[in-house]
KOLDO-195303 format. One record per residue: z, y, x of N, C-alpha, C in turn; residue in three letters. Coordinates in steps of 0.02 Angstrom, whole numbers, padded with zeros to 5 digits, always signed. Layout:
! KOLDO-195303
ZYXZYXZYXALA ...
This chain:
! KOLDO-195303
-02980-00797+00406-02942-00770+00462-02962-00807+00526MET -02937-00784+00581-02955-00814+00644-03024-00796+00667GLY -03055-00746+00634-03124-00727+00648-03129-00675+00703ASP -03074-00651+00726-03072-00598+00777-03100-00624+00843CYS -03139-00584+00877-03166-00606+00941-03113-00604+00997HIS -03054-00582+00981-02999-00585+01028-02957-00648+01014TYR -02992-00701+00996-02962-00766+00983-02917-00765+00922LEU -02853-00772+00931-02808-00779+00873-02762-00719+00864GLU -02779-00664+00894-02735-00605+00889-02724-00581+00818GLY -02776-00584+00777-02769-00562+00708-02723-00609+00668ASN -02724-00672+00683-02682-00720+00648-02609-00709+00668VAL -02597-00698+00732-02528-00684+00755-02503-00618+00727ARG -02547-00569+00726-02528-00504+00699-02509-00509+00625ALA -02547-00548+00587-02531-00556+00517-02463-00589+00507GLU -02447-00639+00548-02380-00670+00544-02325-00620+00560ARG -02338-00578+00610-02288-00528+00629-02278-00476+00574ARG -02332-00457+00542-02327-00409+00487-02287-00439+00429VAL -02300-00501+00413-02262-00534+00360-02187-00538+00378GLU -02172-00552+00440-02103-00554+00463-02071-00484+00456TYR -02108-00433+00478-02083-00364+00475-02072-00343+00403ALA -02116-00364+00358-02107-00347+00287-02042-00377+00260LYS -02026-00438+00282-01963-00468+00262-01903-00427+00287GLY -01909-00404+00349-01855-00363+00376-01848-00297+00338LEU -01905-00266+00321-01902-00204+00283-01868-00214+00215LEU -01881-00269+00183-01847-00284+00120-01772-00294+00132ASP -01754-00328+00185-01683-00341+00199-01644-00277+00211GLN -01674-00228+00243-01637-00166+00258-01643-00115+00202ILE -01681-00132+00149-01685-00087+00092-01742-00037+00094GLY -01786-00044+00141-01842+00003+00146-01900-00018+00101LEU -01910-00082+00094-01963-00108+00050-02025-00130+00088GLY -02045-00191+00077-02103-00220+00110-02168-00186+00089ALA -02168-00154+00031-02229-00122+00007-02248-00060+00047ASP -02208-00041+00096-02224+00015+00139-02264-00006+00200ARG -02278-00070+00206-02315-00096+00264-02371-00141+00240LEU -02430-00130+00267-02488-00173+00251-02528-00183+00315GLU -02566-00237+00314-02612-00250+00369-02681-00262+00338MET -02730-00228+00365-02799-00235+00342-02842-00252+00403HIS -02885-00301+00396-02930-00319+00450-02995-00281+00439LEU -03004-00227+00475-03062-00184+00467-03094-00174+00536ILE -03157-00188+00540-03192-00180+00604-03214-00107+00613SER -03235-00091+00673-03257-00022+00687-03320-00004+00649SER -03356-00053+00623-03417-00041+00584-03402-00030+00510ALA -03339-00031+00491-03321-00026+00420-03287+00041+00405MET -03321+00094+00421-03293+00161+00412-03273+00177+00340GLY -03316+00159+00293-03302+00173+00222-03239+00135+00200ARG -03234+00072+00218-03176+00032+00200-03112+00061+00231GLU -03117+00084+00293-03059+00115+00325-03037+00177+00287PHE -03085+00219+00269-03068+00280+00232-03037+00264+00165ALA -03066+00216+00129-03039+00198+00063-02969+00169+00069GLU -02958+00127+00118-02892+00097+00129-02841+00150+00146THR -02861+00198+00187-02816+00253+00206-02796+00294+00145THR -02844+00310+00103-02829+00348+00042-02782+00309-00004VAL -02796+00244-00013-02754+00203-00056-02682+00199-00029GLU -02675+00190+00035-02608+00184+00064-02571+00251+00060MET -02607+00306+00069-02576+00372+00063-02551+00382-00008THR -02590+00363-00057-02568+00369-00127-02507+00326-00140GLU -02506+00266-00112-02448+00222-00121-02385+00254-00092ARG -02391+00284-00033-02333+00315-00001-02308+00374-00043MET -02355+00412-00072-02334+00467-00116-02296+00440-00176LYS -02319+00385-00205-02285+00355-00263-02216+00328-00244GLN -02211+00298-00186-02147+00270-00164-02096+00324-00147LEU -02121+00382-00126-02077+00437-00110-02043+00429-00042GLY -01994+00473-00030-01959+00472+00035-01924+00406+00047PRO -01908+00395+00109-01873+00334+00129-01807+00328+00092SER -01794+00271+00061-01729+00261+00030-01672+00259+00081PRO -01688+00244+00142-01637+00243+00195-01615+00313+00212LEU -01661+00360+00210-01643+00430+00225-01594+00456+00173ARG -01608+00442+00110-01562+00465+00057-01493+00434+00065ARG -01492+00370+00080-01428+00335+00088-01389+00364+00147ARG -01424+00380+00201-01392+00406+00261-01366+00477+00253GLY -01392+00516+00205-01371+00585+00197-01314+00593+00149ASN -01293+00539+00116-01237+00543+00069-01172+00552+00107GLU -01130+00595+00081-01065+00607+00113-01010+00600+00063LYS 
């Protein structure tokens, strides 16, 4: 890490993502709905593969558990 030519932005971003994942777990949404991948503009194949993998994960996780909880009457 820290390899970004924008100095330490990727390191700070990773810390923020980890913090946000903790918040998602706290509110019942689940940290597994958020990921961070360091992919450069020259890594088109990796971007496509990561996008497909994350889309499949979202399909497996299903709709937001918060939406279901909010619709109960």
